C-alpha positions as CSV (number, residue, x, y, z in Angstrom):
1,M,214.1,111.9,133.2
2,S,212.3,114.8,135.3
3,T,214.9,117.6,136.5
4,V,212.5,118.9,138.9
5,D,212.3,117.3,142.4
6,L,208.6,116.8,142.7
7,A,208.6,114.8,146.3
8,V,207.1,116.1,149.2
9,S,206.7,115.3,153.0
10,I,203.8,115.9,155.0
11,G,205.2,115.3,158.3
12,R,206.4,111.7,158.1
13,L,204.1,110.7,155.0
14,K,206.5,111.1,152.2
15,L,204.9,111.4,148.4
16,D,206.6,110.7,145.1
17,N,204.7,114.3,143.8
18,P,202.3,116.5,145.4
19,V,199.3,115.9,143.5
20,M,196.5,113.6,145.3
21,A,193.2,112.7,144.5
22,A,190.6,114.1,146.7
23,S,188.2,111.9,149.1
24,G,184.9,111.7,147.7
25,T,185.5,111.9,144.1
26,F,187.6,109.3,143.2
27,G,186.0,106.2,145.0
28,Y,188.7,103.9,146.3
29,G,191.0,104.2,143.0
30,S,190.1,101.2,140.9
31,E,187.1,103.1,139.5
32,Y,189.7,105.3,137.8
33,A,192.0,102.2,136.9
34,G,190.6,102.1,133.3
35,F,191.0,105.8,132.9
36,I,194.2,106.9,133.9
37,D,197.5,105.6,135.6
38,V,196.6,106.0,139.0
39,D,199.8,104.7,140.3
40,A,201.0,108.5,138.6
41,L,199.6,110.3,141.5
42,G,201.2,111.2,144.4
43,A,198.4,109.3,146.8
44,V,194.5,108.3,146.4
45,V,192.6,109.5,149.3
46,T,189.7,107.1,149.7
47,K,185.9,107.7,150.1
48,G,185.1,108.2,153.6
49,I,184.8,105.2,155.4
50,S,182.8,104.8,158.8
51,L,182.5,101.8,161.0
52,Q,179.5,100.5,159.9
53,P,177.9,100.8,156.4
54,T,176.3,104.0,155.7
55,P,173.5,104.2,153.0
56,G,173.7,108.2,152.2
57,N,171.0,110.1,151.5
58,P,168.0,110.2,149.4
59,A,168.0,111.3,145.7
60,P,168.7,113.5,144.0
61,R,172.3,113.8,145.5
62,T,173.9,116.1,143.3
63,V,173.1,119.4,141.4
64,E,175.1,121.3,139.0
65,T,176.0,125.0,140.0
66,P,177.7,128.3,138.3
67,S,181.2,127.3,138.5
68,G,180.3,124.1,141.0
69,M,178.3,121.7,142.0
70,L,176.5,120.8,145.3
71,N,176.5,117.0,146.6
72,A,174.5,115.7,149.5
73,I,175.6,111.9,148.8
74,G,175.7,111.5,152.8
75,L,178.9,109.7,152.9
76,Q,177.6,106.4,151.9
77,N,180.1,103.7,152.2
78,P,180.5,100.0,152.9
79,G,181.8,100.1,156.1
80,L,185.3,99.4,157.6
81,D,185.1,95.7,157.2
82,I,184.3,95.5,153.6
83,F,186.5,98.3,152.6
84,V,189.3,96.3,154.2
85,K,188.1,93.3,152.7
86,E,187.3,94.2,149.3
87,K,188.8,97.8,148.2
88,M,192.1,97.5,150.1
89,P,193.6,94.5,147.9
90,Y,193.8,96.8,144.8
91,L,195.0,99.8,146.7
92,R,198.1,97.7,148.3
93,K,199.3,97.1,144.8
94,L,199.4,100.7,144.1
95,R,203.0,102.7,143.9
96,A,200.7,106.0,144.7
97,R,200.0,106.5,148.7
98,T,196.8,105.7,150.1
99,I,195.4,107.9,152.6
100,V,192.0,106.8,154.3
101,N,189.8,109.2,154.9
102,F,187.1,108.5,157.9
103,F,184.4,109.9,160.0
104,G,182.5,109.3,162.9
105,S,179.3,110.1,165.1
106,T,181.0,110.3,168.5
107,V,184.8,110.8,169.8
108,K,184.8,107.0,170.5
109,D,183.9,106.0,167.1
110,Y,186.9,108.3,165.6
111,A,189.3,106.4,168.1
112,E,188.1,103.1,167.4
113,L,188.4,103.8,163.6
114,A,191.9,105.0,163.9
115,G,193.1,101.9,166.3
116,R,191.8,99.6,163.9
117,L,193.0,101.4,160.6
118,D,196.5,101.1,162.3
119,Q,196.7,97.6,162.0
120,V,195.5,97.4,158.5
121,D,198.7,96.7,155.9
122,G,198.6,99.1,153.2
123,V,197.2,102.3,154.8
124,D,200.0,104.9,154.3
125,A,198.1,107.7,156.5
126,L,194.5,108.6,157.5
127,E,192.8,111.7,157.0
128,V,190.3,112.9,159.7
129,N,187.1,114.2,158.4
130,I,185.7,116.2,161.5
131,S,183.0,118.0,159.2
132,C,180.5,115.3,160.6
133,P,177.7,116.3,163.3
134,N,178.7,115.1,166.6
135,I,175.3,113.2,167.8
136,K,176.1,113.8,171.4
137,Q,176.1,117.6,170.9
138,G,172.8,118.0,169.0
139,G,174.4,117.6,165.5
140,L,177.0,120.4,166.1
141,A,179.7,119.5,163.7
142,F,183.0,118.4,165.5
143,G,185.2,120.8,163.5
144,S,183.1,123.9,164.4
145,D,184.7,124.1,168.0
146,P,188.4,124.2,168.6
147,G,188.0,122.3,171.9
148,T,186.3,119.3,170.3
149,A,188.5,119.6,166.9
150,A,191.4,118.8,169.4
151,R,189.9,116.5,171.2
152,V,188.9,114.2,168.2
153,A,192.6,114.5,166.6
154,A,194.1,113.9,169.9
155,E,192.0,110.8,170.2
156,V,193.2,109.7,166.6
157,R,196.9,110.6,167.3
158,S,197.0,108.4,170.5
159,R,195.4,105.5,168.6
160,T,197.7,105.2,165.7
161,G,201.3,105.4,164.3
162,K,200.5,106.3,160.9
163,P,200.6,109.8,159.9
164,V,197.7,112.0,160.4
165,L,196.0,114.4,158.3
166,V,192.9,116.5,159.6
167,K,190.5,117.8,157.0
168,L,189.0,121.2,158.2
169,S,185.8,122.7,157.6
170,P,185.5,126.2,156.0
171,N,181.9,126.6,157.7
172,V,183.1,128.0,161.1
173,T,183.8,131.6,162.1
174,D,187.6,131.1,162.7
175,I,189.4,128.4,160.6
176,V,192.7,129.7,162.3
177,A,191.8,128.8,166.0
178,I,190.6,125.5,165.1
179,A,193.8,124.8,163.2
180,R,196.0,126.1,165.9
181,A,193.9,123.6,168.1
182,V,194.3,120.8,165.8
183,A,198.2,121.2,165.2
184,G,198.4,121.3,169.0
185,T,197.7,117.6,169.3
186,G,200.7,116.5,167.1
187,V,199.0,115.4,163.8
188,D,201.2,115.4,160.9
189,G,199.1,118.1,158.5
190,L,195.9,119.7,157.8
191,T,193.8,119.6,154.4
192,L,191.9,122.7,153.6
193,I,189.3,122.9,153.0
194,N,186.1,120.5,152.9
195,T,183.0,121.9,151.0
196,L,180.9,124.9,151.6
197,R,177.3,124.6,153.0
198,G,174.7,125.5,150.1
199,M,171.3,124.5,148.7
200,A,169.4,125.1,145.3
201,L,165.8,125.6,144.5
202,D,163.8,125.1,141.5
203,Y,162.5,128.6,141.0
204,R,159.2,127.6,139.5
205,T,158.2,125.3,142.5
206,G,160.4,126.6,145.2
207,R,161.5,122.6,146.1
208,A,164.9,122.0,146.9
209,L,166.9,120.5,144.1
210,L,168.6,117.9,146.4
211,G,166.9,115.1,148.4
212,N,168.7,116.3,151.4
213,I,168.1,120.1,150.8
214,I,171.3,121.3,152.1
215,G,174.6,119.9,150.3
216,G,178.6,120.7,150.3
217,L,179.4,123.1,147.3
218,S,182.5,122.3,145.7
219,G,184.4,123.3,142.3
220,P,186.1,126.3,140.9
221,A,183.6,128.9,142.9
222,I,185.3,128.1,146.5
223,R,188.8,128.1,145.3
224,P,189.1,131.5,146.4
225,V,187.9,130.9,149.7
226,A,190.2,127.7,149.9
227,V,193.2,129.6,149.1
228,R,192.4,132.4,151.7
229,A,191.8,129.4,154.2
230,V,195.5,128.1,153.3
231,Y,197.1,131.6,153.4
232,E,195.8,132.3,156.8
233,V,196.3,129.0,158.4
234,A,199.9,128.7,157.1
235,Q,200.9,132.2,158.9
236,A,199.5,130.7,162.0
237,V,200.9,126.8,162.4
238,D,204.0,125.1,161.7
239,I,202.5,121.9,160.4
240,P,202.2,121.2,156.7
241,I,199.3,122.0,155.0
242,V,197.3,120.0,151.8
243,G,195.3,122.6,149.7
244,C,192.0,121.5,148.5
245,G,189.4,123.2,146.7
246,G,188.3,124.1,143.3
247,I,191.5,123.2,141.5
248,I,191.1,122.1,137.8
249,A,194.4,123.5,136.3
250,W,197.8,123.4,137.1
251,T,197.7,127.2,137.3
252,D,195.5,126.6,140.5
253,A,198.0,124.4,142.1
254,V,200.5,126.9,141.7
255,E,198.4,129.4,143.4
256,F,197.6,127.0,146.3
257,L,201.8,126.2,146.6
258,R,202.3,130.2,146.5
259,A,199.6,130.4,149.5
260,G,201.4,128.1,151.6
261,A,200.4,124.3,150.8
262,C,202.9,121.7,150.5
263,A,200.5,119.2,148.5
264,L,197.4,119.5,146.6
265,Q,194.2,117.6,146.1
266,V,192.1,117.7,142.8
267,G,188.7,116.7,143.4
268,S,185.2,117.9,141.7
269,A,187.5,118.2,138.3
270,T,187.7,114.5,138.1
271,F,184.0,113.8,137.3
272,R,184.3,116.5,134.4
273,N,187.5,115.1,133.3
274,P,189.0,111.8,134.8
275,A,192.6,112.7,134.1
276,A,192.4,116.2,135.5
277,A,194.7,115.3,138.3
278,L,197.4,114.1,136.3
279,E,197.1,117.0,134.1
280,V,197.8,119.3,136.8
281,L,200.7,117.2,137.8
282,R,202.2,117.6,134.1
283,G,201.5,121.3,134.2
284,L,202.8,121.8,137.4
285,E,205.9,119.9,136.7
286,A,206.6,121.8,133.2
287,F,206.1,125.2,134.7
288,L,208.6,124.3,137.5
289,K,211.2,123.5,134.7
290,E,210.6,126.4,132.5
291,A,210.7,129.0,135.6
292,G,214.2,127.3,136.6
293,H,213.2,125.8,140.1
294,Q,215.0,122.5,141.2
295,S,212.0,121.6,143.7
296,V,208.2,122.3,144.2
297,G,209.0,123.1,147.9
298,E,210.4,126.3,146.4
299,L,207.3,127.9,145.4
300,V,205.6,127.2,149.1
301,S,204.4,130.3,150.7
302,T,205.6,133.2,148.7
303,V,202.6,135.5,148.8
304,K,203.5,138.9,147.9
305,A,201.2,142.0,148.0
306,Q,200.9,144.0,144.6
């Protein structure tokens, strides 16, 4: 029996521990069931869901980069109806919480998804991906403008009684301004950060290595950017923050907690090591015990200058 209290609260969402599997890297949970005890996680954040099936981008869809990877999957998913019918039966059986990540092309899409997911048994919380292009504003991402981001968050908040997290994009001029706007809508928490836009070329031919040319950079290379974003936003808002971006070891998790996150998501690391999230959890628990902490919350936001 652990002597450390690992439980965390993200607004009204209660988790047994602070470590989650990040959206887009863990499928719908069942894909990893043969490799790890999925129930030992605090939560599974599903691959992003849209109203209708989305085929995704042309191959190649991934490319390795120094200390990271680029992906241009294109948010491929089976659509809401098939997700509920085929994926939710497994997720409902889990002790780990189920957080459904979703996205839309219009504000109306987000609102409809939130309303319909609100009625789905077994969905413990929603995570709103606002890094997607707004087709009514020339492809500008919903999360790139404080007003637009807040409008999406407010519409989602008004359509569901479930806890709501909003996942912020780092591809903006001022993430703090966007965080403040979103936090003002009454959502339960923020997830920081989504991937950074990047690209890679074949030096011999000049051809893009991704079929979509541009993709999202994840992995250890982006961790300093994510930690900085968590720290800055934590100083500006009073709602919980989930840290995400480049966590591969328990020491990374501690860094995010000290920057101001109350919970964590492990993503790209699971491609190399399916047990990465659980190893982070075990290492974090051991560190807390060794350091004499009674709860994980004692580490949150303790940044000190040298």
